[in-house]
C-alpha positions in Angstrom: -115.9 0.8 1.9 -116.5 -2.8 2.9 -119.9 -4.4 2.4 -122.2 -4.5 5.4 -122.4 -8.3 5.3 -118.7 -8.7 5.5 -118.4 -6.3 8.5 -121.1 -8.3 10.4 -119.3 -11.6 9.8 -116.0 -10.1 10.9 -117.5 -8.9 14.2 -119.0 -12.2 14.9 -115.6 -13.9 14.4 -112.8 -11.2 14.5 -110.1 -13.8 13.7 -111.7 -15.0 10.5 -109.5 -14.7 7.5 -110.9 -13.4 4.3 -109.7 -15.3 1.2 -108.7 -13.2 -1.8 -110.4 -15.3 -4.4 -110.0 -14.5 -8.1 -113.7 -15.0 -8.9 -116.5 -14.6 -6.4 -118.9 -14.6 -9.3 -118.4 -13.0 -12.6 -118.3 -9.4 -11.3 -114.6 -9.3 -10.5 -113.7 -11.0 -13.7 -115.3 -8.1 -15.6 -113.4 -5.4 -13.7 -110.4 -4.0 -15.5 -107.1 -3.6 -13.9 -106.5 0.0 -13.3 -102.7 -0.2 -13.5 -100.2 -2.8 -14.5 -97.8 -4.3 -12.0 -95.0 -4.1 -14.5 -92.5 -1.3 -14.8 -92.2 0.8 -17.9 -89.1 0.0 -19.9 -86.0 1.9 -19.0 -84.4 3.8 -21.8 -80.8 4.5 -22.4 -81.2 6.6 -25.6 -82.9 10.0 -25.8 -86.0 10.4 -28.0 -84.0 12.7 -30.3 -80.4 13.6 -31.0 -79.4 17.3 -30.8 -76.9 18.6 -33.3 -75.5 21.9 -34.5 -75.6 22.6 -38.2 -72.5 24.3 -39.5 -72.6 26.0 -42.9 -69.8 27.1 -45.2 -69.6 28.0 -48.9 -66.9 27.7 -51.6 -66.4 29.6 -54.8 -69.3 32.0 -54.5 -69.8 34.1 -57.6 -69.6 37.9 -57.8 -73.1 39.4 -57.9 -71.7 42.9 -57.8 -69.1 44.2 -60.3 -66.6 45.7 -57.8 -66.6 43.4 -54.8 -66.7 39.8 -53.7 -69.9 38.3 -52.2 -71.2 39.6 -48.9 -72.9 36.3 -48.2 -75.3 35.1 -45.5 -77.5 32.0 -45.3 -81.0 31.2 -44.0 -82.3 27.8 -42.9 -86.0 26.8 -43.2 -87.8 23.6 -42.0 -89.9 22.1 -44.8 -93.2 20.3 -43.8 -93.6 16.7 -44.9 -94.8 16.3 -48.4 -94.0 19.9 -49.4 -91.6 20.7 -52.2 -89.3 23.7 -51.9 -87.7 23.1 -55.2 -89.2 23.5 -58.7 -88.0 22.6 -62.2 -85.2 25.1 -61.9 -84.0 24.2 -58.4 -84.7 25.7 -55.0 -87.1 28.7 -55.1 -85.6 32.1 -54.5 -87.9 33.0 -51.6 -89.4 30.7 -48.9 -93.0 29.6 -49.2 -95.6 30.2 -46.5 -95.5 26.5 -45.5 -91.8 26.8 -44.6 -90.8 27.6 -41.0 -87.7 29.8 -40.7 -85.1 28.4 -38.2 -82.7 31.4 -38.4 -80.1 33.3 -40.4 -76.3 33.5 -40.2 -74.2 36.6 -39.9 -73.0 38.4 -43.1 -69.4 37.5 -44.1 -68.2 40.4 -46.2 -65.8 40.3 -49.2 -65.2 36.6 -49.1 -66.0 34.0 -51.7 -65.2 31.1 -49.3 -67.2 32.1 -46.2 -67.4 29.9 -43.1 -70.3 31.1 -40.9 -69.8 31.2 -37.1 -73.6 31.1 -36.5 -74.8 27.5 -36.0 -78.3 26.1 -35.8 -79.5 23.7 -33.1 -81.6 20.9 -34.7 -83.2 17.8 -33.3 -82.8 14.6 -35.3 -85.2 11.6 -34.9 -84.2 8.4 -36.7 -87.8 7.3 -37.4 -88.9 10.6 -39.1 -87.8 12.0 -42.4 -86.9 15.6 -41.5 -86.4 18.0 -44.4 -84.7 21.4 -44.4 -83.7 23.9 -47.0 -80.6 26.2 -47.0 -80.6 29.4 -49.1 -77.5 31.6 -49.8 -77.9 35.3 -50.5 -75.5 38.1 -51.4 -76.4 41.2 -49.3 -77.3 44.2 -51.4 -79.2 46.5 -48.9 -77.4 46.5 -45.6 -79.6 45.7 -42.5 -82.7 44.9 -44.8 -84.6 41.9 -43.4 -86.7 41.4 -46.6 -85.0 38.8 -48.7 -86.3 40.5 -51.9 -83.7 43.2 -51.3 -80.8 40.7 -51.7 -79.4 38.7 -54.6 -80.1 35.0 -54.5 -77.1 32.8 -55.1 -78.6 29.3 -54.6 -79.9 26.7 -52.2 -80.2 23.0 -51.4 -82.9 20.8 -49.9 -81.6 18.0 -47.6 -82.7 15.6 -44.9 -81.0 15.2 -41.5 -80.6 11.5 -42.2 -78.8 12.3 -45.4 -76.5 14.6 -43.4 -75.7 12.3 -40.5 -75.4 9.3 -42.7 -72.6 10.8 -44.8 -68.9 10.3 -44.0 -67.9 12.7 -41.3 -71.5 13.9 -41.2 -70.6 16.3 -43.9 -72.0 16.9 -47.5 -71.2 19.3 -50.3 -73.8 20.3 -52.9 -73.5 22.6 -55.9 -75.3 26.0 -55.7 -75.1 27.5 -59.2 -74.3 25.4 -62.3 -71.8 23.4 -60.4 -69.3 26.3 -59.8 -70.3 27.3 -56.2 -70.7 24.8 -53.5 -72.5 24.6 -50.2 -70.9 22.5 -47.4 -73.1 21.3 -44.5 -71.7 19.6 -41.4 -73.6 18.1 -38.4 -72.0 18.1 -35.0 -73.7 16.0 -32.4 -74.2 17.5 -28.9 -72.7 15.3 -26.3 -75.3 16.2 -23.6 -77.9 14.1 -25.5 -75.9 11.0 -24.5 -76.2 11.6 -20.7 -78.4 9.2 -18.8 -79.6 9.2 -15.1 -79.0 5.9 -13.4 -81.0 5.7 -10.2 -82.3 3.4 -7.6 -84.8 4.2 -4.8 -85.9 2.5 -1.6 -88.7 3.4 0.9 -89.0 3.4 4.7 -92.2 3.4 6.6 -94.3 4.0 3.5 -98.1 3.6 3.7 -98.4 4.0 7.5 -100.4 7.2 7.2 -102.6 5.7 4.6 -103.2 2.6 6.7 -104.2 4.8 9.7 -106.7 6.5 7.6 -108.1 3.1 6.4 -108.5 2.0 10.1 -110.5 5.1 10.8 -112.8 4.4 7.8 -113.4 0.9 8.9 -114.2 2.0 12.4 -116.9 4.3 11.0 -118.3 1.3 9.1 -118.4 -0.8 12.3 -120.2 2.0 14.2 -123.0 1.8 11.7 -123.7 -1.8 12.7 -126.2 -2.2 15.5 -124.4 -5.2 17.0 -121.1 -3.2 17.3 -122.7 -0.4 19.3 -124.1 -2.6 22.0 -121.7 -5.6 22.2 -118.2 -4.4 21.4 -115.9 -2.1 23.3 -113.8 0.5 21.6 -110.6 -1.6 21.8 -112.4 -4.6 20.3 -113.5 -2.4 17.4 -110.0 -1.4 16.7 -108.8 -5.0 16.9 -111.5 -6.0 14.4 -110.6 -3.2 12.1 -106.9 -4.1 12.2 -107.6 -7.8 11.7 -109.8 -7.0 8.7 -107.0 -4.8 7.1 -104.3 -7.5 7.8 -106.4 -10.1 6.0 -107.7 -8.2 3.0 -105.3 -5.2 2.5 -101.7 -5.0 1.7 -99.5 -2.1 0.8 -98.2 -2.7 -2.8 -96.1 0.4 -3.6 -94.7 1.7 -6.8 -93.6 5.2 -7.9 -94.0 7.4 -10.9 -91.6 10.1 -12.2 -93.4 13.2 -13.2 -92.1 16.2 -15.2 -93.5 19.8 -14.7 -94.9 21.4 -17.8 -94.0 25.0 -17.4 -96.6 26.2 -19.8 -99.7 25.1 -17.9 -98.1 24.1 -14.6 -99.2 20.5 -14.8 -97.3 17.3 -14.0 -96.8 14.7 -16.8 -96.0 11.1 -16.0 -92.8 10.0 -17.9 -92.0 6.7 -16.2 -93.4 4.1 -13.8 -91.6 1.6 -11.6 -92.5 -2.0 -10.9 -94.9 -2.9 -8.1 -93.4 -4.3 -4.8 -95.9 -6.7 -3.3 -96.8 -6.2 0.4 -93.8 -4.2 1.4 -93.7 -1.0 3.4 -89.9 -0.8 3.0 -89.5 -1.5 -0.7 -86.3 -1.5 -2.7 -86.9 -1.0 -6.4 -84.7 -2.1 -9.2 -82.1 0.0 -10.9 -83.4 2.0 -13.8 -82.0 4.4 -16.5 -83.6 7.3 -18.2 -82.1 9.9 -20.5 -81.8 13.4 -19.1 -83.5 14.8 -22.2 -86.6 12.9 -21.2 -86.4 13.8 -17.5 -85.5 17.5 -17.6 -84.6 18.6 -21.1 -81.7 21.0 -21.1 -82.1 22.2 -17.5 -81.2 19.7 -14.7 -82.9 22.1 -12.2 -86.3 21.4 -13.7 -88.7 20.3 -10.9 -89.1 16.5 -10.8 -91.9 14.8 -8.8 -91.6 11.3 -7.4 -95.1 10.1 -6.6 -95.7 6.9 -4.5 -98.8 4.9 -5.1 -100.5 1.9 -3.5 -101.4 -0.6 -6.3 -104.9 -2.2 -6.3 -106.0 -4.9 -8.6 -109.7 -4.0 -8.9 -110.0 -0.4 -7.6 -108.1 2.8 -8.5 -104.6 3.1 -7.1 -104.3 5.2 -3.9 -101.9 8.0 -3.4 -99.4 7.3 -0.6 -97.2 10.5 -0.9 -94.8 12.4 -3.0 -91.4 14.0 -3.1 -90.5 17.1 -5.1 -86.9 17.5 -6.2 -84.8 17.8 -9.3 -82.2 15.8 -11.2 -79.5 18.2 -10.0 -80.4 17.8 -6.4 -80.6 14.0 -6.6 -77.2 13.7 -8.2 -75.4 16.2 -5.9 -76.8 14.7 -2.7 -76.1 11.1 -3.9 -72.4 12.0 -4.2 -72.1 12.5 -0.4 -73.8 9.3 0.7 -77.4 8.0 0.8 -79.7 11.0 1.0 -83.2 10.7 2.5 -86.2 12.7 1.4 -89.4 13.1 3.4 -92.4 11.7 1.7 -95.3 14.2 2.1 -99.0 13.5 2.0 -101.8 16.1 1.5 -104.5 15.6 4.1 -107.8 17.4 4.0 -108.8 19.6 7.0 -112.2 19.3 8.6 -113.0 22.9 7.9 -111.6 22.8 4.3 -108.2 23.1 2.8 -105.3 20.8 3.0 -102.1 20.3 5.1 -98.9 18.4 4.4 -98.1 15.4 6.7 -95.0 13.2 6.7 -95.8 9.7 5.3 -92.4 8.0 5.3 -89.0 8.4 3.8 -87.5 7.9 0.4 -83.8 6.9 0.1 -81.7 7.4 -3.0 -79.5 4.4 -3.1 -78.0 5.4 -6.4 -78.2 8.6 -8.4 -75.5 9.3 -11.0 -75.2 10.6 -14.5 -73.5 8.3 -17.0 -72.7 8.8 -20.7 -74.2 6.2 -23.0 -73.1 6.1 -26.7 -75.8 7.1 -29.1 -76.8 5.3 -32.3 -75.3 8.1 -34.4 -72.0 7.6 -32.6 -71.8 4.0 -33.8 -72.9 5.1 -37.3 -70.3 7.9 -37.6 -67.7 5.3 -36.5 -68.5 3.2 -39.5 -71.3 0.9 -38.4 -73.5 -0.1 -41.3 -77.2 -0.5 -41.6 -79.0 -3.4 -43.3 -82.7 -3.6 -44.2 -84.8 -6.6 -45.1 -88.5 -6.7 -46.1 -90.6 -9.8 -45.8 -94.1 -9.7 -47.4 -97.0 -12.0 -46.4 -98.0 -13.9 -49.5 -100.7 -16.1 -48.0 -104.5 -16.4 -48.5 -104.9 -13.9 -45.7 -104.6 -11.2 -48.4 -107.4 -12.7 -50.5 -107.2 -15.5 -52.9 -107.2 -13.6 -56.2 -104.7 -10.7 -56.6 -106.8 -9.3 -59.5 -109.7 -8.4 -57.2 -109.8 -5.0 -55.7 -110.4 -6.3 -52.2 -107.1 -8.2 -52.3 -104.5 -6.5 -50.2 -101.9 -6.9 -52.9 -104.0 -5.2 -55.6 -102.4 -2.0 -56.9 -102.5 0.3 -59.9 -100.1 2.8 -61.4 -102.0 5.7 -59.8 -102.6 4.4 -56.3 -100.3 2.4 -53.9 -101.6 -0.3 -51.6 -100.5 -0.4 -48.0 -97.6 -2.8 -48.7 -96.1 -0.4 -51.2 -96.6 2.7 -49.1 -95.0 1.2 -46.0 -92.1 -0.3 -48.0 -91.4 3.0 -49.8 -91.4 5.2 -46.7 -89.2 2.9 -44.5 -86.7 2.3 -47.3 -86.4 6.1 -48.0 -85.4 6.6 -44.3 -82.7 3.9 -44.6 -81.4 5.2 -47.9 -79.4 7.9 -46.2 -77.2 5.5 -44.3 -74.4 3.2 -45.3 -75.9 -0.1 -46.2 -73.5 -3.1 -46.2 -76.0 -4.9 -48.5 -78.5 -3.3 -50.9 -82.1 -3.6 -49.8 -83.6 -7.1 -50.0 -87.2 -8.1 -50.5 -88.4 -11.6 -49.3 -91.8 -13.3 -49.5 -93.3 -16.0 -47.3 -96.4 -18.1 -47.3 -96.7 -18.2 -51.1 -96.3 -21.0 -53.8 -93.5 -20.9 -56.3 -94.2 -23.1 -59.3 -97.0 -24.7 -57.3 -94.8 -25.8 -54.4 -94.7 -24.2 -50.9 -91.5 -22.5 -50.0 -90.4 -21.5 -46.5 -89.4 -18.1 -47.9 -88.3 -16.9 -51.2 -86.4 -13.9 -52.7 -88.6 -11.4 -54.5 -85.7 -8.9 -55.1 -82.1 -8.4 -54.0 -79.3 -5.9 -54.5 -82.0 -3.2 -54.6 -80.1 0.2 -54.3 -83.0 2.6 -53.7 -86.5 2.6 -52.2 -88.0 2.9 -55.7 -86.2 -0.2 -56.8 -87.7 -2.1 -53.8 -91.2 -1.0 -54.8 -90.5 -1.8 -58.5 -89.4 -5.4 -57.5 -92.7 -5.7 -55.5 -94.7 -4.6 -58.6 -93.0 -7.1 -60.9 -93.5 -10.0 -58.5 -97.1 -9.3 -57.8 -98.0 -8.6 -61.4 -101.2 -10.5 -62.4 -99.4 -12.2 -65.3 -96.6 -13.7 -63.2 -96.8 -17.4 -64.1 -94.4 -18.6 -61.4 -96.1 -17.3 -58.3 -99.5 -17.8 -56.5 -100.7 -17.0 -53.0 -100.4 -19.9 -50.6 -102.6 -21.4 -47.8 -100.4 -20.9 -44.8 -98.0 -18.3 -43.5 -95.0 -19.5 -41.5 -92.9 -16.7 -40.1 -90.2 -18.6 -38.3 -88.1 -19.2 -41.5 -87.9 -15.5 -42.2 -86.8 -14.7 -38.7 -84.2 -17.4 -38.7 -82.8 -16.4 -42.1 -82.6 -12.7 -41.0 -80.8 -13.8 -37.8 -78.1 -15.7 -39.7 -77.7 -12.9 -42.1 -77.4 -10.3 -39.3 -74.8 -12.3 -37.5 -72.7 -12.9 -40.6 -72.9 -9.3 -41.7 -71.9 -8.0 -38.3 -68.9 -10.3 -38.2 -67.7 -9.1 -41.6 -68.6 -5.4 -41.6 -69.8 -4.3 -38.1 -73.5 -4.0 -39.1 -77.0 -3.8 -37.6 -80.0 -5.4 -39.4 -83.6 -4.4 -39.3 -86.2 -7.0 -40.5 -89.6 -5.5 -41.5 -92.3 -8.0 -41.8 -95.6 -7.0 -43.4 -98.3 -9.4 -42.3 -102.1 -9.8 -42.5 -102.2 -11.4 -39.1 -102.0 -15.0 -40.4 -99.4 -17.1 -38.6 -99.4 -20.9 -38.5 -96.3 -21.4 -36.5 -96.7 -19.0 -33.6 -94.7 -20.9 -30.9 -91.9 -21.8 -33.3 -91.7 -18.1 -34.3 -91.5 -17.0 -30.7 -88.6 -19.5 -30.1 -86.8 -18.1 -33.1 -87.3 -14.5 -31.9 -85.9 -15.4 -28.5 -82.9 -17.1 -30.1 -82.2 -14.1 -32.3 -82.4 -11.6 -29.4 -79.5 -13.3 -27.6 -76.8 -13.1 -30.3 -78.0 -11.3 -33.4 -77.8 -7.6 -34.0 -81.4 -7.6 -35.2 -84.6 -5.5 -34.8 -87.9 -7.0 -35.9 -90.6 -4.6 -37.0 -94.0 -6.1 -37.8 -96.6 -4.0 -39.7 -100.1 -5.3 -39.8 -101.8 -4.8 -43.2 -105.6 -5.1 -43.7 -108.5 -5.2 -41.2 -108.3 -8.8 -39.9 -107.5 -9.9 -36.3 -103.9 -9.5 -35.1 -104.3 -11.4 -31.8 -101.6 -14.0 -32.7 -99.2 -11.3 -33.9 -99.6 -9.4 -30.7 -98.4 -12.4 -28.8 -95.0 -11.8 -30.3 -94.8 -8.7 -28.1 -95.0 -10.7 -24.9 -97.3 -12.6 -22.6 -99.3 -11.4 -19.7 -96.2 -10.9 -17.7 -94.9 -8.5 -20.4 -92.1 -10.7 -21.5 -91.8 -13.0 -24.5 -90.9 -16.5 -23.4 -89.2 -19.4 -25.1 -91.1 -22.7 -25.1 -88.6 -23.8 -22.3 -89.8 -21.0 -20.1 -86.7 -18.7 -20.4 -87.7 -15.1 -21.0 -86.3 -13.2 -24.0 -83.0 -11.5 -23.4 -83.9 -8.2 -25.1 -87.2 -6.9 -26.5 -86.6 -6.7 -30.2 -90.1 -6.8 -31.7 -92.2 -3.8 -32.4 -95.7 -4.2 -33.9 -98.0 -1.5 -35.4 -101.2 -1.7 -37.6 -101.1 0.4 -40.8 -104.9 1.2 -40.6 -104.4 2.8 -37.2 -102.7 5.8 -38.9 -105.5 6.5 -41.4 -103.4 5.8 -44.4 -100.4 7.9 -43.4 -97.3 5.9 -44.2 -95.1 8.5 -42.5 -96.8 8.2 -39.2 -96.9 4.4 -39.5 -93.2 4.2 -40.2 -92.4 6.6 -37.4 -94.2 4.4 -34.9 -92.7 1.2 -36.3 -89.1 2.4 -36.2 -89.4 4.2 -32.9 -87.6 1.6 -30.8 -84.8 0.7 -33.3 -82.2 3.2 -31.9 -82.8 1.9 -28.4 -82.5 -1.8 -29.5 -79.4 -0.8 -31.6 -77.5 0.7 -28.7 -78.7 -1.9 -26.1 -77.5 -4.8 -28.2 -73.9 -3.4 -28.7 -73.7 -2.4 -25.0 -74.7 -5.9 -23.9 -72.2 -7.4 -26.3 -69.4 -5.1 -25.0 -68.9 -3.4 -28.3 -67.9 0.3 -28.1 -68.3 2.7 -30.9 -65.2 3.3 -33.1 -63.7 6.8 -33.4 -65.7 8.9 -35.9 -64.6 8.9 -39.5 -62.5 11.9 -40.5 -64.3 14.6 -42.4 -63.4 14.4 -46.2 -61.6 17.2 -47.8 -63.3 19.6 -50.1 -62.2 17.9 -53.3 -63.5 14.5 -52.1 -66.8 16.1 -51.1 -67.1 17.7 -54.5 -66.4 14.3 -56.2 -69.0 12.6 -54.1 -71.4 15.4 -54.7 -71.1 15.1 -58.5 -71.8 11.4 -58.4 -74.8 11.9 -56.1 -76.3 14.6 -58.2 -75.9 12.5 -61.4 -77.6 9.7 -59.6 -80.5 12.0 -58.6 -80.8 13.3 -62.2 -81.0 9.8 -63.6 -83.6 8.6 -61.1 -85.3 11.9 -60.3 -85.0 13.3 -56.8 -88.6 12.6 -56.0 -90.1 9.7 -57.9 -93.7 9.2 -59.1 -94.2 6.6 -56.4 -93.2 9.1 -53.6 -95.5 11.7 -55.1 -98.4 9.2 -55.0 -97.6 8.4 -51.3 -97.6 12.1 -50.4 -100.9 12.6 -52.3 -102.5 9.7 -50.4 -101.3 11.1 -47.1 -102.7 14.5 -47.8 -106.1 13.0 -48.8 -106.0 10.9 -45.6 -105.4 14.0 -43.5 -108.2 15.7 -45.2 -110.6 12.8 -44.5 -109.5 12.8 -40.9 -110.2 16.5 -40.6 -113.6 16.0 -42.1 -114.3 13.2 -39.6 -113.3 15.5 -36.7 -115.6 18.3 -38.0 
């Protein structure tokens, strides 16, 4: 409602214009904006990739004297940090912590069975998902208890390991190297489907405006002067003049998905705000079908139209209930129109629906967008670079416990935990270059260096952490922490390396910067990021370490308009920066890495689409002998280094203790 003083002034001078000042005291400056005018980013990649797991075995041994193996398999999901294998290999029976996905049929009298039963799994690039497959020889027919069957062997694997292999296929020994388990991942094409849509409105907000006029008239009637001096028609003119001068219809819409479990609507996307427009035409947007409707295109979809307000809650202007299937089929025959409905309260209680305008579907089509795994299976390589903050923002003396680089053999600091977890995710993929570890902000032999190499040609995640340990050893005479942290040199070096690697090998690079928040060349770094976003196949992930302020780092995500801008005013071509703070995840390196790498698949696909690069045909699945040869080399490598290193065990222990502390805080 309008203030009484304003109404009196408007009735004394109905044609007076009210100015929309930003300030009018400090009160409005303290009010928070209820909703942003910016649209949520469109996505062209699904949050997860669905795949079918195909299982077959070779050279299964005889467990019975007079017949070949009657084999069947079971698949279990292993929780993070839990080990399903002991000193002698995979356990015979699943533990209570394991979640059973399913079992295959029994293939009788066959030592080389190929099972027709497949398992539908969801792969997320930013999460390390572990599964275990166990192979049994059926002894007691129709018995569901695994104790009644002979155990042949099993194998623990990650989905990244499977999808990163040539042909998305791996072979691993089951029993003393004689029997082999072959796993193949087949991507489901439906996960690549994206809805491309564009909406426009007609006559939106008229019903809402009529209701506002009635509310203003009620306010005018409360003024003594209005009752005696103004006629009814004058009151209406005053009300309309007031609304014309201080109120505009600024529409935007949200897409809401129905949750069938509790019958509630969940907002999944929001459009941009169109200023003062009752017939808006919004921009084209794309969203994956997996996000909109899952596997069922007939799932109810709600398009809700709102009137954006700067200082007060946004007002509902109407809604349309439809589905993806209905939108696409009607858009094929022309430009469909949907009635926008508004729930109006009755005087005696209850509600009734009234028409509040029309919504036009200018575009509604399903398009197929290549997935990140389609590029990887076609031979695209992945490159990973770490850049560590070596400035005084960590503390001046590395031997003190409050220094962020302080570490022991029994406990990892935040730098080590984040490096180990992210590198372990990338280990599964083909890397054109081994991992690289850079530093910036430090002094080498007493002289400031723009950036310096702390380790290169690092083949495993353990090797990266080991290079970090050696460089930050207290007795390192060549290195000391420096007074300033300049980030632009690291971004520029990563940009040149990404361009060069892509020209030579068809590669995508990820730069992971671990920073304390200190940055002395903010605008130059922003310019470097904008330049790299135009041409370089590069994602920049920044992880905040420590408890200091990260206000300057947050500016690398964009300004108040939501876009990062070059010093010449040109906005960035593609958002390539993702920033997270390690402490926000209560010491869990897994959750921090998942949040940090969440947008990498989207940026990966968006870059190659903008560059006009299509994925190459998938690499052929290797034959059995080639798979066995690779398996022998892989298993030898694992035996030499240990499948799970001491560092990884320490990380898991820290995460478990962090979860326990979080649970105690909740209690």
